[in-house]
All heavy atoms as TSV, in Angstrom:
chain	resi	resn	atom	element	x	y	z
A	1	MET	N	N	89.820	104.018	102.992
A	1	MET	CA	C	88.821	103.618	102.012
A	1	MET	C	C	89.183	104.087	100.617
A	1	MET	O	O	89.027	103.335	99.697
A	1	MET	CB	C	87.443	104.215	102.445
A	1	MET	CG	C	86.376	103.956	101.522
A	1	MET	SD	S	85.779	102.296	101.720
A	1	MET	CE	C	84.376	102.308	100.732
A	2	ASN	N	N	89.686	105.300	100.507
A	2	ASN	CA	C	90.013	105.858	99.208
A	2	ASN	C	C	91.205	105.121	98.649
A	2	ASN	O	O	91.199	104.857	97.404
A	2	ASN	CB	C	90.356	107.354	99.339
A	2	ASN	CG	C	90.396	108.068	97.968
A	2	ASN	OD1	O	89.949	107.499	97.027
A	2	ASN	ND2	N	90.914	109.292	98.018
A	3	ASN	N	N	92.196	104.763	99.448
A	3	ASN	CA	C	93.338	103.992	98.932
A	3	ASN	C	C	92.958	102.608	98.513
A	3	ASN	O	O	93.534	102.019	97.639
A	3	ASN	CB	C	94.440	103.956	100.007
A	3	ASN	CG	C	95.121	105.233	100.166
A	3	ASN	OD1	O	95.144	106.110	99.251
A	3	ASN	ND2	N	95.825	105.455	101.286
A	4	SER	N	N	91.937	102.042	99.172
A	4	SER	CA	C	91.489	100.742	98.782
A	4	SER	C	C	90.801	100.751	97.427
A	4	SER	O	O	91.009	99.747	96.670
A	4	SER	CB	C	90.452	100.224	99.855
A	4	SER	OG	O	91.028	100.090	101.151
A	5	ILE	N	N	90.110	101.759	97.143
A	5	ILE	CA	C	89.470	101.893	95.827
A	5	ILE	C	C	90.572	102.041	94.708
A	5	ILE	O	O	90.528	101.405	93.695
A	5	ILE	CB	C	88.417	102.960	95.786
A	5	ILE	CG1	C	87.295	102.669	96.734
A	5	ILE	CG2	C	87.925	103.253	94.410
A	5	ILE	CD1	C	86.309	103.785	96.945
A	6	LYS	N	N	91.515	102.901	95.002
A	6	LYS	CA	C	92.599	103.085	94.005
A	6	LYS	C	C	93.338	101.823	93.848
A	6	LYS	O	O	93.766	101.465	92.649
A	6	LYS	CB	C	93.583	104.176	94.466
A	6	LYS	CG	C	93.011	105.613	94.450
A	6	LYS	CD	C	94.026	106.565	95.031
A	6	LYS	CE	C	93.452	107.951	95.174
A	6	LYS	NZ	N	94.378	108.875	95.767
A	7	SER	N	N	93.647	101.126	94.934
A	7	SER	CA	C	94.456	99.891	94.828
A	7	SER	C	C	93.636	98.821	94.034
A	7	SER	O	O	94.262	98.084	93.212
A	7	SER	CB	C	94.771	99.314	96.160
A	7	SER	OG	O	95.529	100.289	96.940
A	8	GLY	N	N	92.366	98.791	94.245
A	8	GLY	CA	C	91.582	97.780	93.541
A	8	GLY	C	C	91.545	98.035	92.093
A	8	GLY	O	O	91.654	97.103	91.269
A	9	PHE	N	N	91.474	99.296	91.687
A	9	PHE	CA	C	91.475	99.603	90.181
A	9	PHE	C	C	92.822	99.304	89.612
A	9	PHE	O	O	92.885	98.842	88.449
A	9	PHE	CB	C	91.031	101.002	89.946
A	9	PHE	CG	C	89.565	101.150	90.026
A	9	PHE	CD1	C	88.997	101.991	90.935
A	9	PHE	CD2	C	88.708	100.560	89.109
A	9	PHE	CE1	C	87.591	102.257	91.025
A	9	PHE	CE2	C	87.324	100.731	89.102
A	9	PHE	CZ	C	86.785	101.536	90.115
A	10	LEU	N	N	93.912	99.568	90.343
A	10	LEU	CA	C	95.251	99.326	89.819
A	10	LEU	C	C	95.435	97.836	89.718
A	10	LEU	O	O	95.976	97.350	88.639
A	10	LEU	CB	C	96.293	99.949	90.734
A	10	LEU	CG	C	96.517	101.453	90.635
A	10	LEU	CD1	C	97.430	101.897	91.733
A	10	LEU	CD2	C	96.988	101.804	89.235
A	11	ILE	N	N	95.059	97.083	90.612
A	11	ILE	CA	C	95.241	95.613	90.575
A	11	ILE	C	C	94.343	95.014	89.449
A	11	ILE	O	O	94.804	94.149	88.677
A	11	ILE	CB	C	94.929	94.938	91.907
A	11	ILE	CG1	C	96.040	95.248	92.916
A	11	ILE	CG2	C	94.792	93.419	91.773
A	11	ILE	CD1	C	95.766	94.759	94.345
A	12	LEU	N	N	93.189	95.547	89.287
A	12	LEU	CA	C	92.240	95.028	88.271
A	12	LEU	C	C	92.807	95.339	86.873
A	12	LEU	O	O	92.856	94.452	85.988
A	12	LEU	CB	C	90.890	95.633	88.364
A	12	LEU	CG	C	89.819	95.180	87.349
A	12	LEU	CD1	C	89.543	93.722	87.593
A	12	LEU	CD2	C	88.536	95.985	87.561
A	13	SER	N	N	93.246	96.528	86.691
A	13	SER	CA	C	93.892	96.904	85.366
A	13	SER	C	C	95.144	96.156	85.088
A	13	SER	O	O	95.422	95.757	83.955
A	13	SER	CB	C	94.082	98.421	85.241
A	13	SER	OG	O	95.037	98.838	86.192
A	14	GLY	N	N	95.947	95.895	86.127
A	14	GLY	CA	C	97.184	95.131	85.992
A	14	GLY	C	C	96.835	93.687	85.612
A	14	GLY	O	O	97.480	93.123	84.665
A	15	THR	N	N	95.841	93.086	86.235
A	15	THR	CA	C	95.472	91.771	85.961
A	15	THR	C	C	94.933	91.560	84.528
A	15	THR	O	O	95.314	90.643	83.771
A	15	THR	CB	C	94.460	91.280	86.954
A	15	THR	OG1	O	94.976	91.373	88.268
A	15	THR	CG2	C	94.079	89.809	86.714
A	16	ILE	N	N	94.040	92.478	84.118
A	16	ILE	CA	C	93.498	92.440	82.773
A	16	ILE	C	C	94.682	92.625	81.752
A	16	ILE	O	O	94.657	91.929	80.746
A	16	ILE	CB	C	92.452	93.542	82.604
A	16	ILE	CG1	C	91.220	93.128	83.380
A	16	ILE	CG2	C	92.079	93.734	81.101
A	16	ILE	CD1	C	90.131	94.197	83.522
A	17	GLY	N	N	95.581	93.499	82.001
A	17	GLY	CA	C	96.690	93.714	81.103
A	17	GLY	C	C	97.641	92.503	80.982
A	17	GLY	O	O	98.075	92.123	79.916
A	18	ILE	N	N	97.923	91.875	82.152
A	18	ILE	CA	C	98.809	90.688	82.057
A	18	ILE	C	C	98.130	89.543	81.357
A	18	ILE	O	O	98.769	88.851	80.526
A	18	ILE	CB	C	99.173	90.272	83.487
A	18	ILE	CG1	C	100.089	91.351	84.163
A	18	ILE	CG2	C	99.825	88.963	83.508
A	18	ILE	CD1	C	100.324	91.186	85.626
A	19	VAL	N	N	96.828	89.368	81.556
A	19	VAL	CA	C	96.148	88.312	80.837
A	19	VAL	C	C	96.070	88.614	79.379
A	19	VAL	O	O	96.223	87.736	78.483
A	19	VAL	CB	C	94.691	88.153	81.451
A	19	VAL	CG1	C	93.853	87.257	80.531
A	19	VAL	CG2	C	94.778	87.612	82.816
A	20	GLY	N	N	95.871	89.865	79.024
A	20	GLY	CA	C	95.892	90.240	77.563
A	20	GLY	C	C	97.221	89.985	76.945
A	20	GLY	O	O	97.290	89.594	75.772
A	21	ILE	N	N	98.340	90.268	77.653
A	21	ILE	CA	C	99.694	89.977	77.133
A	21	ILE	C	C	99.890	88.508	76.917
A	21	ILE	O	O	100.402	88.027	75.937
A	21	ILE	CB	C	100.736	90.614	77.963
A	21	ILE	CG1	C	100.668	92.163	77.664
A	21	ILE	CG2	C	102.149	90.113	77.588
A	21	ILE	CD1	C	101.649	92.980	78.478
A	22	ILE	N	N	99.448	87.667	77.894
A	22	ILE	CA	C	99.586	86.226	77.722
A	22	ILE	C	C	98.770	85.704	76.600
A	22	ILE	O	O	99.189	84.895	75.845
A	22	ILE	CB	C	99.152	85.565	79.126
A	22	ILE	CG1	C	100.172	85.881	80.163
A	22	ILE	CG2	C	98.972	84.087	78.897
A	22	ILE	CD1	C	99.801	85.455	81.581
A	23	ILE	N	N	97.612	86.261	76.393
A	23	ILE	CA	C	96.693	85.813	75.233
A	23	ILE	C	C	97.423	86.200	73.936
A	23	ILE	O	O	97.407	85.398	72.954
A	23	ILE	CB	C	95.266	86.386	75.396
A	23	ILE	CG1	C	94.519	85.753	76.528
A	23	ILE	CG2	C	94.539	86.262	74.053
A	23	ILE	CD1	C	93.231	86.350	76.839
A	24	ALA	N	N	97.924	87.456	73.839
A	24	ALA	CA	C	98.653	87.862	72.648
A	24	ALA	C	C	99.862	86.989	72.414
A	24	ALA	O	O	100.133	86.736	71.212
A	24	ALA	CB	C	99.027	89.340	72.805
A	25	ALA	N	N	100.550	86.585	73.405
A	25	ALA	CA	C	101.727	85.696	73.163
A	25	ALA	C	C	101.305	84.317	72.805
A	25	ALA	O	O	101.992	83.621	72.082
A	25	ALA	CB	C	102.592	85.641	74.429
A	26	MET	N	N	100.063	83.870	73.201
A	26	MET	CA	C	99.597	82.591	72.897
A	26	MET	C	C	99.112	82.500	71.401
A	26	MET	O	O	99.117	81.490	70.763
A	26	MET	CB	C	98.609	82.105	73.902
A	26	MET	CG	C	99.163	81.773	75.204
A	26	MET	SD	S	97.871	81.396	76.442
A	26	MET	CE	C	97.205	79.901	75.820
A	27	ILE	N	N	98.586	83.607	70.938
A	27	ILE	CA	C	98.016	83.704	69.594
A	27	ILE	C	C	99.136	83.553	68.542
A	27	ILE	O	O	98.938	82.818	67.543
A	27	ILE	CB	C	97.232	84.973	69.390
A	27	ILE	CG1	C	95.939	84.947	70.166
A	27	ILE	CG2	C	96.960	85.262	67.910
A	27	ILE	CD1	C	95.183	86.194	70.160
A	28	SER	N	N	100.270	84.177	68.786
A	28	SER	CA	C	101.373	84.115	67.903
A	28	SER	C	C	102.624	83.636	68.645
A	28	SER	O	O	103.478	84.392	69.007
A	28	SER	CB	C	101.660	85.420	67.161
A	28	SER	OG	O	101.895	86.404	68.158
A	29	PRO	N	N	102.754	82.310	68.902
A	29	PRO	CA	C	103.847	81.832	69.622
A	29	PRO	C	C	105.181	81.782	68.880
A	29	PRO	O	O	105.131	81.828	67.628
A	29	PRO	CB	C	103.411	80.378	69.999
A	29	PRO	CG	C	102.552	79.972	68.867
A	29	PRO	CD	C	101.778	81.227	68.491
A	30	ALA	N	N	106.246	81.702	69.579
A	30	ALA	CA	C	107.601	81.723	68.949
A	30	ALA	C	C	107.778	80.301	68.320
A	30	ALA	O	O	107.277	79.313	68.869
A	30	ALA	CB	C	108.611	81.986	69.992
A	31	THR	N	N	108.484	80.285	67.217
A	31	THR	CA	C	108.699	78.995	66.551
A	31	THR	C	C	110.012	78.357	67.017
A	31	THR	O	O	110.123	77.133	67.009
A	31	THR	CB	C	108.772	79.165	65.051
A	31	THR	OG1	O	109.773	80.109	64.705
A	31	THR	CG2	C	107.367	79.575	64.511
A	32	SER	N	N	110.944	79.102	67.515
A	32	SER	CA	C	112.179	78.563	68.071
A	32	SER	C	C	112.513	79.270	69.349
A	32	SER	O	O	112.395	80.482	69.438
A	32	SER	CB	C	113.361	78.762	67.017
A	32	SER	OG	O	113.581	80.053	66.868
A	33	TRP	N	N	112.919	78.535	70.334
A	33	TRP	CA	C	113.244	79.139	71.614
A	33	TRP	C	C	114.279	78.268	72.349
A	33	TRP	O	O	114.516	77.124	71.984
A	33	TRP	CB	C	111.915	79.284	72.506
A	33	TRP	CG	C	111.290	77.963	72.876
A	33	TRP	CD1	C	111.594	77.263	74.023
A	33	TRP	CD2	C	110.380	77.166	72.116
A	33	TRP	NE1	N	110.857	76.126	74.057
A	33	TRP	CE2	C	110.091	76.062	72.914
A	33	TRP	CE3	C	109.790	77.392	70.811
A	33	TRP	CZ2	C	109.239	75.098	72.509
A	33	TRP	CZ3	C	108.880	76.362	70.476
A	33	TRP	CH2	C	108.612	75.226	71.218
A	34	VAL	N	N	114.839	78.805	73.378
A	34	VAL	CA	C	115.810	78.085	74.188
A	34	VAL	C	C	115.090	77.755	75.491
A	34	VAL	O	O	114.303	78.557	76.044
A	34	VAL	CB	C	117.060	79.043	74.494
A	34	VAL	CG1	C	118.040	78.328	75.243
A	34	VAL	CG2	C	117.588	79.487	73.161
A	35	THR	N	N	115.429	76.660	76.089
A	35	THR	CA	C	114.718	76.176	77.225
A	35	THR	C	C	114.730	77.023	78.481
A	35	THR	O	O	113.759	77.225	79.105
A	35	THR	CB	C	115.210	74.778	77.546
A	35	THR	OG1	O	115.046	73.917	76.462
A	35	THR	CG2	C	114.472	74.134	78.707
A	36	PRO	N	N	115.879	77.587	78.895
A	36	PRO	CA	C	115.820	78.366	80.169
A	36	PRO	C	C	114.828	79.504	80.146
A	36	PRO	O	O	114.110	79.551	81.192
A	36	PRO	CB	C	117.318	78.884	80.255
A	36	PRO	CG	C	118.104	77.904	79.573
A	36	PRO	CD	C	117.245	77.472	78.421
A	37	PRO	N	N	114.696	80.454	79.227
A	37	PRO	CA	C	113.669	81.461	79.403
A	37	PRO	C	C	112.300	80.902	79.124
A	37	PRO	O	O	111.351	81.315	79.658
A	37	PRO	CB	C	113.999	82.556	78.464
A	37	PRO	CG	C	114.952	81.992	77.467
A	37	PRO	CD	C	115.565	80.781	78.113
A	38	GLY	N	N	112.147	79.906	78.258
A	38	GLY	CA	C	110.824	79.289	77.901
A	38	GLY	C	C	110.145	79.952	76.781
A	38	GLY	O	O	110.575	81.027	76.306
A	39	ARG	N	N	109.154	79.280	76.210
A	39	ARG	CA	C	108.499	79.669	74.999
A	39	ARG	C	C	107.630	80.961	75.269
A	39	ARG	O	O	107.532	81.777	74.448
A	39	ARG	CB	C	107.581	78.564	74.531
A	39	ARG	CG	C	106.966	78.882	73.188
A	39	ARG	CD	C	106.248	77.618	72.711
A	39	ARG	NE	N	105.849	77.828	71.233
A	39	ARG	CZ	C	105.147	76.945	70.593
A	39	ARG	NH1	N	104.815	75.862	71.097
A	39	ARG	NH2	N	104.808	77.242	69.341
A	40	MET	N	N	107.017	81.095	76.420
A	40	MET	CA	C	106.115	82.192	76.639
A	40	MET	C	C	106.946	83.521	76.722
A	40	MET	O	O	106.554	84.483	76.049
A	40	MET	CB	C	105.365	82.052	77.990
A	40	MET	CG	C	104.458	83.171	78.362
A	40	MET	SD	S	103.123	83.371	77.185
A	40	MET	CE	C	102.082	81.984	77.613
A	41	ILE	N	N	108.053	83.536	77.389
A	41	ILE	CA	C	108.905	84.714	77.497
A	41	ILE	C	C	109.505	85.088	76.151
A	41	ILE	O	O	109.535	86.211	75.735
A	41	ILE	CB	C	109.973	84.539	78.561
A	41	ILE	CG1	C	109.346	84.374	79.964
A	41	ILE	CG2	C	110.953	85.754	78.568
A	41	ILE	CD1	C	110.249	84.027	81.028
A	42	VAL	N	N	109.949	84.088	75.338
A	42	VAL	CA	C	110.455	84.340	74.030
A	42	VAL	C	C	109.326	84.862	73.085
A	42	VAL	O	O	109.595	85.825	72.300
A	42	VAL	CB	C	111.120	83.041	73.434
A	42	VAL	CG1	C	111.469	83.253	72.020
A	42	VAL	CG2	C	112.373	82.696	74.220
A	43	SER	N	N	108.138	84.353	73.272
A	43	SER	CA	C	107.057	84.848	72.460
A	43	SER	C	C	106.719	86.361	72.769
A	43	SER	O	O	106.454	87.189	71.904
A	43	SER	CB	C	105.762	84.076	72.670
A	43	SER	OG	O	105.964	82.743	72.224
A	44	ILE	N	N	106.838	86.659	74.086
A	44	ILE	CA	C	106.611	88.074	74.533
A	44	ILE	C	C	107.695	88.996	73.937
A	44	ILE	O	O	107.411	90.088	73.505
A	44	ILE	CB	C	106.513	88.133	76.033
A	44	ILE	CG1	C	105.227	87.510	76.538
A	44	ILE	CG2	C	106.569	89.570	76.544
A	44	ILE	CD1	C	105.109	87.327	78.046
A	45	LEU	N	N	108.876	88.496	73.939
A	45	LEU	CA	C	110.001	89.317	73.435
A	45	LEU	C	C	109.879	89.440	71.907
A	45	LEU	O	O	110.167	90.511	71.317
A	45	LEU	CB	C	111.374	88.631	73.796
A	45	LEU	CG	C	111.751	88.668	75.296
A	45	LEU	CD1	C	113.000	87.856	75.487
A	45	LEU	CD2	C	111.925	90.100	75.745
A	46	ASP	N	N	109.538	88.321	71.228
A	46	ASP	CA	C	109.407	88.465	69.776
A	46	ASP	C	C	108.269	89.341	69.308
A	46	ASP	O	O	108.389	89.983	68.237
A	46	ASP	CB	C	109.233	87.067	69.155
A	46	ASP	CG	C	110.500	86.265	69.209
A	46	ASP	OD1	O	111.601	86.808	69.369
A	46	ASP	OD2	O	110.370	85.029	68.951
A	47	ASN	N	N	107.213	89.376	69.973
A	47	ASN	CA	C	106.064	90.158	69.661
A	47	ASN	C	C	106.147	91.638	70.101
A	47	ASN	O	O	105.266	92.415	69.804
A	47	ASN	CB	C	104.793	89.561	70.211
A	47	ASN	CG	C	104.515	88.278	69.593
A	47	ASN	OD1	O	104.734	88.025	68.447
A	47	ASN	ND2	N	103.894	87.361	70.330
A	48	GLY	N	N	107.220	92.012	70.813
A	48	GLY	CA	C	107.380	93.376	71.251
A	48	GLY	C	C	106.494	93.795	72.383
A	48	GLY	O	O	106.071	94.927	72.442
A	49	LEU	N	N	106.122	92.886	73.215
A	49	LEU	CA	C	105.300	93.083	74.347
A	49	LEU	C	C	106.021	93.284	75.621
A	49	LEU	O	O	105.393	93.301	76.721
A	49	LEU	CB	C	104.257	91.965	74.450
A	49	LEU	CG	C	103.361	91.785	73.268
A	49	LEU	CD1	C	102.608	90.501	73.458
A	49	LEU	CD2	C	102.521	92.925	73.048
A	50	LEU	N	N	107.273	93.516	75.619
A	50	LEU	CA	C	108.072	93.588	76.911
A	50	LEU	C	C	107.713	94.912	77.662
A	50	LEU	O	O	107.530	94.861	78.867
A	50	LEU	CB	C	109.533	93.533	76.599
A	50	LEU	CG	C	110.432	93.379	77.812
A	50	LEU	CD1	C	110.186	92.098	78.537
A	50	LEU	CD2	C	111.853	93.413	77.408
A	51	ILE	N	N	107.650	96.013	76.961
A	51	ILE	CA	C	107.371	97.289	77.629
A	51	ILE	C	C	105.916	97.317	78.194
A	51	ILE	O	O	105.764	97.684	79.413
A	51	ILE	CB	C	107.619	98.502	76.737
A	51	ILE	CG1	C	109.096	98.579	76.407
A	51	ILE	CG2	C	107.128	99.804	77.321
A	51	ILE	CD1	C	109.461	99.539	75.350
A	52	PRO	N	N	104.880	96.885	77.463
A	52	PRO	CA	C	103.579	96.832	78.113
A	52	PRO	C	C	103.583	95.780	79.233
A	52	PRO	O	O	102.877	96.018	80.276
A	52	PRO	CB	C	102.681	96.377	77.010
A	52	PRO	CG	C	103.334	96.738	75.778
A	52	PRO	CD	C	104.798	96.685	76.009
A	53	LEU	N	N	104.368	94.793	79.184
A	53	LEU	CA	C	104.365	93.757	80.277
A	53	LEU	C	C	104.875	94.470	81.532
A	53	LEU	O	O	104.289	94.278	82.609
A	53	LEU	CB	C	105.226	92.562	79.926
A	53	LEU	CG	C	105.367	91.547	81.083
A	53	LEU	CD1	C	104.001	90.827	81.318
A	53	LEU	CD2	C	106.429	90.532	80.667
A	54	PHE	N	N	106.004	95.144	81.482
A	54	PHE	CA	C	106.468	95.887	82.633
A	54	PHE	C	C	105.522	96.882	83.164
A	54	PHE	O	O	105.386	97.136	84.312
A	54	PHE	CB	C	107.845	96.510	82.365
A	54	PHE	CG	C	108.976	95.544	82.262
A	54	PHE	CD1	C	109.893	95.622	81.298
A	54	PHE	CD2	C	109.097	94.521	83.199
A	54	PHE	CE1	C	110.973	94.794	81.146
A	54	PHE	CE2	C	110.135	93.645	83.117
A	54	PHE	CZ	C	111.048	93.752	82.181
A	55	TYR	N	N	104.819	97.546	82.229
A	55	TYR	CA	C	103.814	98.560	82.573
A	55	TYR	C	C	102.699	97.906	83.389
A	55	TYR	O	O	102.309	98.403	84.510
A	55	TYR	CB	C	103.263	99.174	81.264
A	55	TYR	CG	C	102.301	100.266	81.446
A	55	TYR	CD1	C	102.669	101.521	82.015
A	55	TYR	CD2	C	100.993	100.138	81.119
A	55	TYR	CE1	C	101.804	102.583	82.093
A	55	TYR	CE2	C	100.055	101.209	81.245
A	55	TYR	CZ	C	100.500	102.379	81.779
A	55	TYR	OH	O	99.595	103.426	81.910
A	56	PHE	N	N	102.124	96.779	82.987
A	56	PHE	CA	C	101.123	96.118	83.700
A	56	PHE	C	C	101.555	95.446	84.968
A	56	PHE	O	O	100.892	95.304	85.957
A	56	PHE	CB	C	100.317	95.118	82.810
A	56	PHE	CG	C	99.553	95.790	81.722
A	56	PHE	CD1	C	99.722	95.536	80.415
A	56	PHE	CD2	C	98.559	96.751	82.068
A	56	PHE	CE1	C	98.955	96.135	79.397
A	56	PHE	CE2	C	97.828	97.361	81.073
A	56	PHE	CZ	C	98.067	97.094	79.768
A	57	LEU	N	N	102.805	94.969	84.957
A	57	LEU	CA	C	103.360	94.407	86.206
A	57	LEU	C	C	103.551	95.504	87.235
A	57	LEU	O	O	103.359	95.237	88.444
A	57	LEU	CB	C	104.690	93.723	85.940
A	57	LEU	CG	C	104.651	92.325	85.294
A	57	LEU	CD1	C	105.998	91.860	84.935
A	57	LEU	CD2	C	103.872	91.371	86.105
A	58	TYR	N	N	103.860	96.698	86.777
A	58	TYR	CA	C	103.946	97.833	87.748
A	58	TYR	C	C	102.598	98.112	88.346
A	58	TYR	O	O	102.483	98.373	89.543
A	58	TYR	CB	C	104.548	99.061	87.110
A	58	TYR	CG	C	104.502	100.227	88.014
A	58	TYR	CD1	C	105.401	100.349	89.062
A	58	TYR	CD2	C	103.565	101.275	87.833
A	58	TYR	CE1	C	105.322	101.451	89.938
A	58	TYR	CE2	C	103.511	102.294	88.639
A	58	TYR	CZ	C	104.336	102.432	89.762
A	58	TYR	OH	O	104.273	103.469	90.619
A	59	PHE	N	N	101.533	98.062	87.517
A	59	PHE	CA	C	100.161	98.323	88.016
A	59	PHE	C	C	99.830	97.213	89.042
A	59	PHE	O	O	99.259	97.503	90.061
A	59	PHE	CB	C	99.183	98.279	86.863
A	59	PHE	CG	C	98.950	99.579	86.218
A	59	PHE	CD1	C	98.215	99.666	85.081
A	59	PHE	CD2	C	99.494	100.708	86.741
A	59	PHE	CE1	C	97.955	100.773	84.424
A	59	PHE	CE2	C	99.214	101.913	86.114
A	59	PHE	CZ	C	98.504	101.975	84.973
A	60	PHE	N	N	100.230	95.959	88.743
A	60	PHE	CA	C	99.825	94.857	89.567
A	60	PHE	C	C	100.623	94.858	90.890
A	60	PHE	O	O	100.096	94.727	91.976
A	60	PHE	CB	C	100.108	93.552	88.841
A	60	PHE	CG	C	99.481	92.347	89.556
A	60	PHE	CD1	C	98.121	92.166	89.567
A	60	PHE	CD2	C	100.304	91.420	90.228
A	60	PHE	CE1	C	97.577	91.127	90.297
A	60	PHE	CE2	C	99.787	90.385	90.869
A	60	PHE	CZ	C	98.398	90.193	90.882
A	61	TYR	N	N	101.956	95.082	90.870
A	61	TYR	CA	C	102.742	95.053	92.047
A	61	TYR	C	C	103.071	96.452	92.550
A	61	TYR	O	O	103.551	96.519	93.687
A	61	TYR	CB	C	104.098	94.313	91.747
A	61	TYR	CG	C	103.882	92.826	91.569
A	61	TYR	CD1	C	104.185	92.282	90.319
A	61	TYR	CD2	C	103.489	92.046	92.520
A	61	TYR	CE1	C	104.043	90.905	90.099
A	61	TYR	CE2	C	103.281	90.698	92.329
A	61	TYR	CZ	C	103.604	90.140	91.150
A	61	TYR	OH	O	103.414	88.830	90.951
A	62	GLY	N	N	102.857	97.435	91.797
A	62	GLY	CA	C	103.093	98.836	92.270
A	62	GLY	C	C	102.219	99.308	93.436
A	62	GLY	O	O	102.568	100.134	94.145
A	63	VAL	N	N	101.132	98.627	93.538
A	63	VAL	CA	C	100.185	98.862	94.680
A	63	VAL	C	C	100.920	98.603	95.984
A	63	VAL	O	O	100.814	99.368	96.947
A	63	VAL	CB	C	98.861	98.110	94.491
A	63	VAL	CG1	C	98.012	98.295	95.732
A	63	VAL	CG2	C	98.157	98.555	93.266
A	64	TYR	N	N	101.624	97.535	96.019
A	64	TYR	CA	C	102.311	97.119	97.233
A	64	TYR	C	C	103.518	97.969	97.479
A	64	TYR	O	O	103.901	98.179	98.633
A	64	TYR	CB	C	102.731	95.649	97.125
A	64	TYR	CG	C	101.546	94.743	96.934
A	64	TYR	CD1	C	101.455	94.079	95.732
A	64	TYR	CD2	C	100.552	94.543	97.920
A	64	TYR	CE1	C	100.334	93.178	95.547
A	64	TYR	CE2	C	99.506	93.766	97.722
A	64	TYR	CZ	C	99.422	93.064	96.498
A	64	TYR	OH	O	98.318	92.256	96.279
A	65	ILE	N	N	104.169	98.556	96.433
A	65	ILE	CA	C	105.249	99.335	96.611
A	65	ILE	C	C	104.852	100.742	97.089
A	65	ILE	O	O	105.465	101.338	97.970
A	65	ILE	CB	C	106.064	99.466	95.274
A	65	ILE	CG1	C	106.655	98.183	94.955
A	65	ILE	CG2	C	107.195	100.556	95.382
A	65	ILE	CD1	C	107.190	98.094	93.587
A	66	CYS	N	N	103.805	101.289	96.515
A	66	CYS	CA	C	103.334	102.680	96.770
A	66	CYS	C	C	102.501	102.802	98.055
A	66	CYS	O	O	102.591	103.895	98.783
A	66	CYS	CB	C	102.456	103.246	95.615
A	66	CYS	SG	S	103.397	103.399	94.121
A	67	TYR	N	N	101.845	101.800	98.452
A	67	TYR	CA	C	100.931	101.954	99.658
A	67	TYR	C	C	101.460	101.151	100.821
A	67	TYR	O	O	101.798	100.158	100.850
A	67	TYR	CB	C	99.535	101.536	99.337
A	67	TYR	CG	C	98.878	102.463	98.366
A	67	TYR	CD1	C	98.602	102.043	97.047
A	67	TYR	CD2	C	98.596	103.826	98.670
A	67	TYR	CE1	C	97.927	102.941	96.159
A	67	TYR	CE2	C	97.994	104.638	97.750
A	67	TYR	CZ	C	97.692	104.196	96.550
A	67	TYR	OH	O	97.117	105.008	95.632
């Protein structure tokens, strides 16, 4: 039960963080990009959101790694 509550909060915070990063990348999109990585990934890189993205992805997927 205790691990379920911890996992729920980690997944919730990871989801909110990922959605926030996607919204931030959509507010200021990249003006030039190359097709293979795509416009969203280039916008995340240009805005300096790569480290927070990994942080929130760890929250989202780290639950499955840790438990």
